[in-house]
N, C-alpha and C positions, 0 to 999 in steps of 0.2 A: 404476622402471625403464622404465615407458612414457613418462614426461616425458623421460628421457634419450634414448629413441630419437626423440621428436618433435623435440626441440632438435637432434638430429643431420641429421634429415631437413631441417629449416628451414635449417640451416647450409648443407647440400649445395646445395638451392635458391637460396639467397642467393648462394653462390659461383658458380653456373652460371645467373644469373638471364638471360643473353643466349639461353638455350636455350627460355625462356618468353616472350620478347617475341614479340608477335603483330605480323607484318608483312602488309600487304596484298599480294595476289598481283601487282598493279601495280607494286609497289616492288621486287620481287625482280629480280634479273639472271638471266634463263634463257638457256641456249644455244639458238642457232638451230640446230635439227636440219634444215633444209632443205637439199637438195643444192646444191653451188655449181654455176655455170653450166658449168665444166668437167666436173664429174660427171654433170651433165644430159646434156651433149653425148655423153659416153662412153657412158652409158646407151642413148640413143637410136641411136647408131652399133652397139652391141652388139646390141640388138633387131633393128635392120635386118639385121645378118648372121645372127641366128638365123633370121629369115625366109628370108633367101636359102638357107641351108644347108637348112631343111625344104622348100623348093621344088625344090632340086636332088635330094632324095631320090626314089626311085622312087615312084609314086603309091600303090601297095599298102603300101609299107613307111611312108610318110607317114600314111596313113589308119590303119594299126594302131597306129602310135605316138600319134598324137592320140586314138584311141579309148581308148587304156591310159591316157595321162597326163592329159588334159583331161577326158574323159568318165567315166573310173574304172571302165571295164570290165576285167573279169578275162581272163587269158590264154585260159581254156577257152571263156568266151563268145565271145571274138573268133575263137578257131578255129572254133567251130561257126558262126558268121557267115560266115567266108570259106569254109569246107569245107576247112580244113587243119589240120595237126596243132599241138598246144600248142607242141611243140620249133620249129615254124617260126614261130610268133607270137613266140616268144622271141628267135629269130634276128633278124626283123625289128625289133624293138624295141632289141636290141642294137646292131645297124646304125645306127639313128637315133641313140642315145645316142652311140656313138663319133664319130658325125659331129658332134654337138653339143659334145662334150668339146673339140673343137679350137677353137671358139669361145670356151669357158670359159678356155681357157690364152692366148688372145691377150691382149696387154697393152690 
């Protein structure tokens, strides 16, 4: 029984020997995952637009949004820092997110 099993494994390996051929990484045709110049330009333009939208926000809204998203502060901590309610912090964050959503929807 063991001999039959080994013969079956050998037959399978022989039939699919291309799976076992070792190729050097230099010989492999790998896809270029770098962005195209058009994609790079579109990304730069979108980032510029995001900066413009953030600059157009009220200073307090911008600061609260950046504290929350970039620095990772919680709403309660931000509310305590500014001396406002958690609900007010959430509204500032929502205002900023809505403004940025327009940039995300642009082509």
